[in-house]
PDB file of N, CA, C, O and CB in Angstrom:
ATOM      1  N   MET A   1     -37.351  12.717  -6.316  1.00  0.00           N
ATOM      2  CA  MET A   1     -36.201  12.993  -5.483  1.00  0.00           C
ATOM      3  C   MET A   1     -36.169  12.036  -4.294  1.00  0.00           C
ATOM      4  O   MET A   1     -35.095  11.731  -3.776  1.00  0.00           O
ATOM      5  CB  MET A   1     -36.220  14.449  -5.005  1.00  0.00           C
ATOM      6  N   MET A   2     -37.323  11.566  -3.864  1.00  0.00           N
ATOM      7  CA  MET A   2     -37.380  10.653  -2.722  1.00  0.00           C
ATOM      8  C   MET A   2     -36.620   9.361  -3.024  1.00  0.00           C
ATOM      9  O   MET A   2     -35.963   8.811  -2.140  1.00  0.00           O
ATOM     10  CB  MET A   2     -38.843  10.337  -2.358  1.00  0.00           C
ATOM     11  N   HIS A   3     -36.702   8.877  -4.255  1.00  0.00           N
ATOM     12  CA  HIS A   3     -35.981   7.650  -4.632  1.00  0.00           C
ATOM     13  C   HIS A   3     -34.468   7.863  -4.552  1.00  0.00           C
ATOM     14  O   HIS A   3     -33.730   6.960  -4.159  1.00  0.00           O
ATOM     15  CB  HIS A   3     -36.379   7.205  -6.060  1.00  0.00           C
ATOM     16  N   VAL A   4     -34.019   9.042  -4.921  1.00  0.00           N
ATOM     17  CA  VAL A   4     -32.588   9.362  -4.849  1.00  0.00           C
ATOM     18  C   VAL A   4     -32.130   9.332  -3.396  1.00  0.00           C
ATOM     19  O   VAL A   4     -31.084   8.762  -3.086  1.00  0.00           O
ATOM     20  CB  VAL A   4     -32.296  10.753  -5.483  1.00  0.00           C
ATOM     21  N   ILE A   5     -32.896   9.934  -2.515  1.00  0.00           N
ATOM     22  CA  ILE A   5     -32.543   9.974  -1.093  1.00  0.00           C
ATOM     23  C   ILE A   5     -32.525   8.558  -0.516  1.00  0.00           C
ATOM     24  O   ILE A   5     -31.619   8.203   0.239  1.00  0.00           O
ATOM     25  CB  ILE A   5     -33.539  10.866  -0.306  1.00  0.00           C
ATOM     26  N   GLN A   6     -33.516   7.759  -0.868  1.00  0.00           N
ATOM     27  CA  GLN A   6     -33.555   6.384  -0.383  1.00  0.00           C
ATOM     28  C   GLN A   6     -32.350   5.591  -0.884  1.00  0.00           C
ATOM     29  O   GLN A   6     -31.767   4.802  -0.140  1.00  0.00           O
ATOM     30  CB  GLN A   6     -34.855   5.701  -0.821  1.00  0.00           C
ATOM     31  N   TYR A   7     -31.983   5.802  -2.134  1.00  0.00           N
ATOM     32  CA  TYR A   7     -30.821   5.114  -2.704  1.00  0.00           C
ATOM     33  C   TYR A   7     -29.544   5.529  -1.976  1.00  0.00           C
ATOM     34  O   TYR A   7     -28.694   4.692  -1.673  1.00  0.00           O
ATOM     35  CB  TYR A   7     -30.698   5.416  -4.214  1.00  0.00           C
ATOM     36  N   LEU A   8     -29.418   6.820  -1.702  1.00  0.00           N
ATOM     37  CA  LEU A   8     -28.232   7.301  -0.997  1.00  0.00           C
ATOM     38  C   LEU A   8     -28.172   6.783   0.435  1.00  0.00           C
ATOM     39  O   LEU A   8     -27.088   6.545   0.967  1.00  0.00           O
ATOM     40  CB  LEU A   8     -28.204   8.819  -0.996  1.00  0.00           C
ATOM     41  N   GLU A   9     -29.331   6.610   1.057  1.00  0.00           N
ATOM     42  CA  GLU A   9     -29.350   6.041   2.407  1.00  0.00           C
ATOM     43  C   GLU A   9     -28.836   4.606   2.394  1.00  0.00           C
ATOM     44  O   GLU A   9     -28.174   4.175   3.338  1.00  0.00           O
ATOM     45  CB  GLU A   9     -30.773   6.089   2.994  1.00  0.00           C
ATOM     46  N   LYS A  10     -29.136   3.869   1.336  1.00  0.00           N
ATOM     47  CA  LYS A  10     -28.675   2.489   1.210  1.00  0.00           C
ATOM     48  C   LYS A  10     -27.219   2.408   0.761  1.00  0.00           C
ATOM     49  O   LYS A  10     -26.570   1.379   0.949  1.00  0.00           O
ATOM     50  CB  LYS A  10     -29.555   1.734   0.232  1.00  0.00           C
ATOM     51  N   ASN A  11     -26.702   3.482   0.171  1.00  0.00           N
ATOM     52  CA  ASN A  11     -25.335   3.521  -0.359  1.00  0.00           C
ATOM     53  C   ASN A  11     -24.611   4.764   0.151  1.00  0.00           C
ATOM     54  O   ASN A  11     -24.319   5.666  -0.634  1.00  0.00           O
ATOM     55  CB  ASN A  11     -25.347   3.502  -1.909  1.00  0.00           C
ATOM     56  N   PRO A  12     -24.315   4.830   1.446  1.00  0.00           N
ATOM     57  CA  PRO A  12     -23.737   6.042   2.028  1.00  0.00           C
ATOM     58  C   PRO A  12     -22.373   6.423   1.462  1.00  0.00           C
ATOM     59  O   PRO A  12     -21.961   7.578   1.572  1.00  0.00           O
ATOM     60  CB  PRO A  12     -23.616   5.870   3.499  1.00  0.00           C
ATOM     61  N   ASP A  13     -21.668   5.465   0.857  1.00  0.00           N
ATOM     62  CA  ASP A  13     -20.380   5.797   0.258  1.00  0.00           C
ATOM     63  C   ASP A  13     -20.543   6.774  -0.903  1.00  0.00           C
ATOM     64  O   ASP A  13     -19.623   7.531  -1.212  1.00  0.00           O
ATOM     65  CB  ASP A  13     -19.677   4.529  -0.220  1.00  0.00           C
ATOM     66  N   LEU A  14     -21.702   6.759  -1.541  1.00  0.00           N
ATOM     67  CA  LEU A  14     -21.964   7.697  -2.634  1.00  0.00           C
ATOM     68  C   LEU A  14     -22.117   9.130  -2.135  1.00  0.00           C
ATOM     69  O   LEU A  14     -21.812  10.075  -2.862  1.00  0.00           O
ATOM     70  CB  LEU A  14     -23.215   7.282  -3.390  1.00  0.00           C
ATOM     71  N   VAL A  15     -22.581   9.294  -0.913  1.00  0.00           N
ATOM     72  CA  VAL A  15     -22.720  10.637  -0.343  1.00  0.00           C
ATOM     73  C   VAL A  15     -21.345  11.291  -0.235  1.00  0.00           C
ATOM     74  O   VAL A  15     -21.187  12.476  -0.529  1.00  0.00           O
ATOM     75  CB  VAL A  15     -23.409  10.581   1.050  1.00  0.00           C
ATOM     76  N   SER A  16     -20.361  10.515   0.185  1.00  0.00           N
ATOM     77  CA  SER A  16     -18.991  11.042   0.270  1.00  0.00           C
ATOM     78  C   SER A  16     -18.477  11.453  -1.104  1.00  0.00           C
ATOM     79  O   SER A  16     -17.821  12.485  -1.245  1.00  0.00           O
ATOM     80  CB  SER A  16     -18.048   9.998   0.890  1.00  0.00           C
ATOM     81  N   LEU A  17     -18.773  10.649  -2.106  1.00  0.00           N
ATOM     82  CA  LEU A  17     -18.348  10.973  -3.468  1.00  0.00           C
ATOM     83  C   LEU A  17     -19.060  12.228  -3.985  1.00  0.00           C
ATOM     84  O   LEU A  17     -18.467  13.031  -4.706  1.00  0.00           O
ATOM     85  CB  LEU A  17     -18.619   9.786  -4.407  1.00  0.00           C
ATOM     86  N   LEU A  18     -20.317  12.388  -3.619  1.00  0.00           N
ATOM     87  CA  LEU A  18     -21.056  13.600  -4.007  1.00  0.00           C
ATOM     88  C   LEU A  18     -20.439  14.835  -3.362  1.00  0.00           C
ATOM     89  O   LEU A  18     -20.263  15.867  -4.010  1.00  0.00           O
ATOM     90  CB  LEU A  18     -22.544  13.483  -3.610  1.00  0.00           C
ATOM     91  N   LYS A  19     -20.118  14.717  -2.091  1.00  0.00           N
ATOM     92  CA  LYS A  19     -19.515  15.843  -1.371  1.00  0.00           C
ATOM     93  C   LYS A  19     -18.172  16.217  -1.977  1.00  0.00           C
ATOM     94  O   LYS A  19     -17.814  17.394  -2.024  1.00  0.00           O
ATOM     95  CB  LYS A  19     -19.345  15.504   0.115  1.00  0.00           C
ATOM     96  N   ALA A  20     -17.428  15.220  -2.440  1.00  0.00           N
ATOM     97  CA  ALA A  20     -16.117  15.459  -3.050  1.00  0.00           C
ATOM     98  C   ALA A  20     -16.241  15.837  -4.526  1.00  0.00           C
ATOM     99  O   ALA A  20     -15.234  16.073  -5.194  1.00  0.00           O
ATOM    100  CB  ALA A  20     -15.233  14.217  -2.906  1.00  0.00           C
ATOM    101  N   GLN A  21     -17.463  15.895  -5.031  1.00  0.00           N
ATOM    102  CA  GLN A  21     -17.764  16.238  -6.427  1.00  0.00           C
ATOM    103  C   GLN A  21     -17.088  15.283  -7.403  1.00  0.00           C
ATOM    104  O   GLN A  21     -16.624  15.690  -8.468  1.00  0.00           O
ATOM    105  CB  GLN A  21     -17.330  17.671  -6.725  1.00  0.00           C
ATOM    106  N   LYS A  22     -17.039  14.006  -7.023  1.00  0.00           N
ATOM    107  CA  LYS A  22     -16.487  12.980  -7.905  1.00  0.00           C
ATOM    108  C   LYS A  22     -17.583  12.279  -8.695  1.00  0.00           C
ATOM    109  O   LYS A  22     -17.305  11.601  -9.683  1.00  0.00           O
ATOM    110  CB  LYS A  22     -15.693  11.960  -7.099  1.00  0.00           C
ATOM    111  N   VAL A  23     -18.827  12.444  -8.258  1.00  0.00           N
ATOM    112  CA  VAL A  23     -19.999  11.938  -8.978  1.00  0.00           C
ATOM    113  C   VAL A  23     -21.057  13.038  -8.966  1.00  0.00           C
ATOM    114  O   VAL A  23     -20.971  13.988  -8.188  1.00  0.00           O
ATOM    115  CB  VAL A  23     -20.552  10.603  -8.331  1.00  0.00           C
ATOM    116  N   SER A  24     -22.041  12.897  -9.828  1.00  0.00           N
ATOM    117  CA  SER A  24     -23.137  13.871  -9.851  1.00  0.00           C
ATOM    118  C   SER A  24     -24.452  13.127  -9.984  1.00  0.00           C
ATOM    119  O   SER A  24     -24.487  11.943 -10.320  1.00  0.00           O
ATOM    120  CB  SER A  24     -22.962  14.894 -11.013  1.00  0.00           C
ATOM    121  N   LEU A  25     -25.507  13.831  -9.720  1.00  0.00           N
ATOM    122  CA  LEU A  25     -26.848  13.256  -9.808  1.00  0.00           C
ATOM    123  C   LEU A  25     -27.509  13.778 -11.086  1.00  0.00           C
ATOM    124  O   LEU A  25     -27.893  14.946 -11.159  1.00  0.00           O
ATOM    125  CB  LEU A  25     -27.706  13.612  -8.539  1.00  0.00           C
ATOM    126  N   ILE A  26     -27.637  12.933 -12.064  1.00  0.00           N
ATOM    127  CA  ILE A  26     -28.247  13.320 -13.343  1.00  0.00           C
ATOM    128  C   ILE A  26     -29.739  13.552 -13.119  1.00  0.00           C
ATOM    129  O   ILE A  26     -30.419  12.730 -12.505  1.00  0.00           O
ATOM    130  CB  ILE A  26     -28.010  12.223 -14.445  1.00  0.00           C
ATOM    131  N   GLY A  27     -30.232  14.660 -13.616  1.00  0.00           N
ATOM    132  CA  GLY A  27     -31.643  14.995 -13.493  1.00  0.00           C
ATOM    133  C   GLY A  27     -31.989  15.729 -12.207  1.00  0.00           C
ATOM    134  O   GLY A  27     -33.153  16.057 -11.973  1.00  0.00           O
ATOM    135  N   ILE A  28     -30.990  15.988 -11.371  1.00  0.00           N
ATOM    136  CA  ILE A  28     -31.191  16.716 -10.122  1.00  0.00           C
ATOM    137  C   ILE A  28     -30.482  18.061 -10.256  1.00  0.00           C
ATOM    138  O   ILE A  28     -29.297  18.121 -10.583  1.00  0.00           O
ATOM    139  CB  ILE A  28     -30.653  15.901  -8.882  1.00  0.00           C
ATOM    140  N   SER A  29     -31.217  19.130 -10.000  1.00  0.00           N
ATOM    141  CA  SER A  29     -30.616  20.463 -10.119  1.00  0.00           C
ATOM    142  C   SER A  29     -29.555  20.666  -9.047  1.00  0.00           C
ATOM    143  O   SER A  29     -29.525  19.946  -8.049  1.00  0.00           O
ATOM    144  CB  SER A  29     -31.695  21.561 -10.013  1.00  0.00           C
ATOM    145  N   SER A  30     -28.693  21.638  -9.255  1.00  0.00           N
ATOM    146  CA  SER A  30     -27.637  21.914  -8.277  1.00  0.00           C
ATOM    147  C   SER A  30     -28.232  22.334  -6.940  1.00  0.00           C
ATOM    148  O   SER A  30     -27.674  22.020  -5.888  1.00  0.00           O
ATOM    149  CB  SER A  30     -26.692  23.006  -8.798  1.00  0.00           C
ATOM    150  N   GLU A  31     -29.353  23.036  -6.969  1.00  0.00           N
ATOM    151  CA  GLU A  31     -30.014  23.452  -5.726  1.00  0.00           C
ATOM    152  C   GLU A  31     -30.575  22.233  -4.986  1.00  0.00           C
ATOM    153  O   GLU A  31     -30.462  22.138  -3.764  1.00  0.00           O
ATOM    154  CB  GLU A  31     -31.148  24.469  -6.026  1.00  0.00           C
ATOM    155  N   GLU A  32     -31.176  21.308  -5.728  1.00  0.00           N
ATOM    156  CA  GLU A  32     -31.697  20.091  -5.112  1.00  0.00           C
ATOM    157  C   GLU A  32     -30.558  19.239  -4.557  1.00  0.00           C
ATOM    158  O   GLU A  32     -30.673  18.670  -3.472  1.00  0.00           O
ATOM    159  CB  GLU A  32     -32.522  19.282  -6.128  1.00  0.00           C
ATOM    160  N   GLN A  33     -29.457  19.154  -5.306  1.00  0.00           N
ATOM    161  CA  GLN A  33     -28.314  18.383  -4.844  1.00  0.00           C
ATOM    162  C   GLN A  33     -27.748  18.973  -3.559  1.00  0.00           C
ATOM    163  O   GLN A  33     -27.384  18.237  -2.642  1.00  0.00           O
ATOM    164  CB  GLN A  33     -27.233  18.331  -5.925  1.00  0.00           C
ATOM    165  N   LYS A  34     -27.675  20.300  -3.490  1.00  0.00           N
ATOM    166  CA  LYS A  34     -27.194  20.956  -2.275  1.00  0.00           C
ATOM    167  C   LYS A  34     -28.124  20.632  -1.099  1.00  0.00           C
ATOM    168  O   LYS A  34     -27.655  20.372   0.010  1.00  0.00           O
ATOM    169  CB  LYS A  34     -27.098  22.491  -2.485  1.00  0.00           C
ATOM    170  N   ALA A  35     -29.426  20.647  -1.339  1.00  0.00           N
ATOM    171  CA  ALA A  35     -30.389  20.347  -0.278  1.00  0.00           C
ATOM    172  C   ALA A  35     -30.227  18.904   0.206  1.00  0.00           C
ATOM    173  O   ALA A  35     -30.316  18.635   1.404  1.00  0.00           O
ATOM    174  CB  ALA A  35     -31.830  20.585  -0.775  1.00  0.00           C
ATOM    175  N   ILE A  36     -29.992  17.985  -0.721  1.00  0.00           N
ATOM    176  CA  ILE A  36     -29.790  16.583  -0.359  1.00  0.00           C
ATOM    177  C   ILE A  36     -28.526  16.435   0.480  1.00  0.00           C
ATOM    178  O   ILE A  36     -28.541  15.774   1.518  1.00  0.00           O
ATOM    179  CB  ILE A  36     -29.705  15.697  -1.624  1.00  0.00           C
ATOM    180  N   LEU A  37     -27.441  17.044   0.037  1.00  0.00           N
ATOM    181  CA  LEU A  37     -26.187  16.951   0.779  1.00  0.00           C
ATOM    182  C   LEU A  37     -26.303  17.606   2.148  1.00  0.00           C
ATOM    183  O   LEU A  37     -25.750  17.104   3.126  1.00  0.00           O
ATOM    184  CB  LEU A  37     -25.055  17.594  -0.013  1.00  0.00           C
ATOM    185  N   ASP A  38     -27.018  18.723   2.224  1.00  0.00           N
ATOM    186  CA  ASP A  38     -27.242  19.383   3.510  1.00  0.00           C
ATOM    187  C   ASP A  38     -28.014  18.465   4.454  1.00  0.00           C
ATOM    188  O   ASP A  38     -27.726  18.404   5.649  1.00  0.00           O
ATOM    189  CB  ASP A  38     -28.002  20.710   3.313  1.00  0.00           C
ATOM    190  N   ALA A  39     -28.993  17.757   3.909  1.00  0.00           N
ATOM    191  CA  ALA A  39     -29.787  16.837   4.726  1.00  0.00           C
ATOM    192  C   ALA A  39     -28.911  15.719   5.289  1.00  0.00           C
ATOM    193  O   ALA A  39     -29.069  15.323   6.444  1.00  0.00           O
ATOM    194  CB  ALA A  39     -30.942  16.242   3.898  1.00  0.00           C
ATOM    195  N   PHE A  40     -27.994  15.215   4.475  1.00  0.00           N
ATOM    196  CA  PHE A  40     -27.099  14.161   4.948  1.00  0.00           C
ATOM    197  C   PHE A  40     -26.036  14.704   5.902  1.00  0.00           C
ATOM    198  O   PHE A  40     -25.439  13.947   6.668  1.00  0.00           O
ATOM    199  CB  PHE A  40     -26.430  13.474   3.766  1.00  0.00           C
ATOM    200  N   SER A  41     -25.803  16.002   5.852  1.00  0.00           N
ATOM    201  CA  SER A  41     -24.840  16.624   6.754  1.00  0.00           C
ATOM    202  C   SER A  41     -25.497  17.064   8.054  1.00  0.00           C
ATOM    203  O   SER A  41     -24.816  17.470   8.996  1.00  0.00           O
ATOM    204  CB  SER A  41     -24.177  17.814   6.079  1.00  0.00           C
ATOM    205  N   GLY A  42     -26.817  16.983   8.099  1.00  0.00           N
ATOM    206  CA  GLY A  42     -27.536  17.406   9.284  1.00  0.00           C
ATOM    207  C   GLY A  42     -27.889  18.879   9.271  1.00  0.00           C
ATOM    208  O   GLY A  42     -28.411  19.394  10.261  1.00  0.00           O
ATOM    209  N   VAL A  43     -27.614  19.580   8.157  1.00  0.00           N
ATOM    210  CA  VAL A  43     -27.922  21.000   8.026  1.00  0.00           C
ATOM    211  C   VAL A  43     -29.084  21.120   7.046  1.00  0.00           C
ATOM    212  O   VAL A  43     -28.919  20.927   5.842  1.00  0.00           O
ATOM    213  CB  VAL A  43     -26.668  21.828   7.541  1.00  0.00           C
ATOM    214  N   ILE A  44     -30.242  21.437   7.572  1.00  0.00           N
ATOM    215  CA  ILE A  44     -31.421  21.508   6.711  1.00  0.00           C
ATOM    216  C   ILE A  44     -32.009  22.902   6.762  1.00  0.00           C
ATOM    217  O   ILE A  44     -32.337  23.414   7.832  1.00  0.00           O
ATOM    218  CB  ILE A  44     -32.474  20.464   7.128  1.00  0.00           C
ATOM    219  N   ASP A  45     -32.138  23.511   5.596  1.00  0.00           N
ATOM    220  CA  ASP A  45     -32.781  24.813   5.456  1.00  0.00           C
ATOM    221  C   ASP A  45     -34.154  24.560   4.850  1.00  0.00           C
ATOM    222  O   ASP A  45     -34.295  24.460   3.631  1.00  0.00           O
ATOM    223  CB  ASP A  45     -31.924  25.803   4.568  1.00  0.00           C
ATOM    224  N   LEU A  46     -35.160  24.459   5.703  1.00  0.00           N
ATOM    225  CA  LEU A  46     -36.498  24.124   5.223  1.00  0.00           C
ATOM    226  C   LEU A  46     -37.105  25.222   4.365  1.00  0.00           C
ATOM    227  O   LEU A  46     -38.125  24.994   3.714  1.00  0.00           O
ATOM    228  CB  LEU A  46     -37.404  23.839   6.388  1.00  0.00           C
ATOM    229  N   GLU A  47     -36.516  26.385   4.348  1.00  0.00           N
ATOM    230  CA  GLU A  47     -37.006  27.478   3.515  1.00  0.00           C
ATOM    231  C   GLU A  47     -36.474  27.380   2.076  1.00  0.00           C
ATOM    232  O   GLU A  47     -36.904  28.135   1.204  1.00  0.00           O
ATOM    233  CB  GLU A  47     -36.607  28.820   4.132  1.00  0.00           C
ATOM    234  N   SER A  48     -35.557  26.467   1.833  1.00  0.00           N
ATOM    235  CA  SER A  48     -34.981  26.299   0.500  1.00  0.00           C
ATOM    236  C   SER A  48     -36.072  25.909  -0.490  1.00  0.00           C
ATOM    237  O   SER A  48     -36.996  25.171  -0.148  1.00  0.00           O
ATOM    238  CB  SER A  48     -33.858  25.235   0.517  1.00  0.00           C
ATOM    239  N   GLU A  49     -35.963  26.403  -1.706  1.00  0.00           N
ATOM    240  CA  GLU A  49     -36.926  26.091  -2.753  1.00  0.00           C
ATOM    241  C   GLU A  49     -36.953  24.604  -3.077  1.00  0.00           C
ATOM    242  O   GLU A  49     -37.978  24.090  -3.523  1.00  0.00           O
ATOM    243  CB  GLU A  49     -36.609  26.883  -4.002  1.00  0.00           C
ATOM    244  N   ALA A  50     -35.845  23.908  -2.860  1.00  0.00           N
ATOM    245  CA  ALA A  50     -35.768  22.499  -3.190  1.00  0.00           C
ATOM    246  C   ALA A  50     -36.727  21.654  -2.334  1.00  0.00           C
ATOM    247  O   ALA A  50     -37.149  20.580  -2.764  1.00  0.00           O
ATOM    248  CB  ALA A  50     -34.340  22.009  -3.015  1.00  0.00           C
ATOM    249  N   TRP A  51     -37.071  22.127  -1.138  1.00  0.00           N
ATOM    250  CA  TRP A  51     -37.943  21.362  -0.254  1.00  0.00           C
ATOM    251  C   TRP A  51     -39.409  21.741  -0.399  1.00  0.00           C
ATOM    252  O   TRP A  51     -40.270  21.154   0.256  1.00  0.00           O
ATOM    253  CB  TRP A  51     -37.515  21.551   1.172  1.00  0.00           C
ATOM    254  N   LYS A  52     -39.696  22.709  -1.246  1.00  0.00           N
ATOM    255  CA  LYS A  52     -41.092  23.152  -1.402  1.00  0.00           C
ATOM    256  C   LYS A  52     -41.775  22.416  -2.514  1.00  0.00           C
ATOM    257  O   LYS A  52     -42.951  22.660  -2.785  1.00  0.00           O
ATOM    258  CB  LYS A  52     -41.161  24.644  -1.663  1.00  0.00           C
TER     259      LYS A  52
END
């Protein structure tokens, strides 16, 4: 998952597309995707299972 986050940091336009549900992350669960988007939005729930 760290590689996905690094890639999104280098390509911030993809974050907007993810938020608009115009693209998806293959191999990433919906819970993990939500955690990634929350991190880019500045809303982080460290108790989420995706971060454990």
